[in-house]
C-alpha angles and dihedrals in degrees: 000000000000090000092050092049091045109104110247118233119226115242116256114238117197124206108243097171114140094221121056107236092210102046099022091225124133112257121231115248113268120246121256089249089062090063090055090055090064092087116097129212093270090063095253115138125200114205114211112253120221133198136082094270094055095041094053093043095053114100113253120252121255092008095295117154116253115259117249119253116263113262093227094124093051091048090048090052091050090049090049091051094045097077090052092054091045090052091048094051095039093091093058113086116217117256117253130208090257091055091052092047092048091050092051091047089051090055090050094047093046108045119190124252090255091057090048091051091050091048092051091048093050091046092051092048090050091049091051090047091053092050092049091046094050092046092049091046091053092048091050092048092051091047092051093046090045092056090051096045094044087069089059098050094089088053090051090050089054089052091053092052090047090052091052090053091049097249094130098056122120127003096312116150091243091055091051092052091048092052093050092049093049091048092050095053091045089057087055089058100263113147123184121215138176124094133172114261098031120119116270113254115189089201092068106011127075111204111216096171137013127211121193109225138174090211096074133057096193133031107287134183108253099178137357113230096176125014119239124224138210121201103202105306094337121099102232097179134356118236116250108223145168111240130211112211126195116251 
């Protein structure tokens, strides 16, 4: 009963790991006398166990975390596989700067179909833009010139009336001025139209009087009261005429 009531003492376990978990340094081998001290008062004796399995499974002293196993095997495996990879890649020659430049130049010289399609689309859009711009520019030019020339139309009408009365014959100064003015407006693109005897066209003629006649089979201009003018392809003013109509 005395033995049962006697308080049992816990066995003492000594840390025999070769590497200190706190400092990471290799411990010096223990003296032979240290192994004899492993016996407790009850006469039990704990021999120090050696080996990597026992050392890693022993609880660390003072609550320190166990140190991870050295990765010597993994490194060894990598080193063993390295020659195979070197042999496998030994046939591939390293790329030089010239190789890279040649590859880039090849991509530039041989554009893909997508790039060609984009280039054609952009070219077509630019061509259409140029056509629209040129057409609009021509229209604006004719409009501006038309506004300037329209102011001179009454003067040109007076010259036509003077010519019908014979005031522009010979080398008179007035005839010279009239010729210069008509030449200047013609350079701007102004073209007169409307002559007696031409077919009547309601698109460019304005009939101010009609005369039934047996001499014509279709409507014909009998006399031009006011000359019409084109500015380029734009009708600036219709001609006012007298029309002969068939009976």
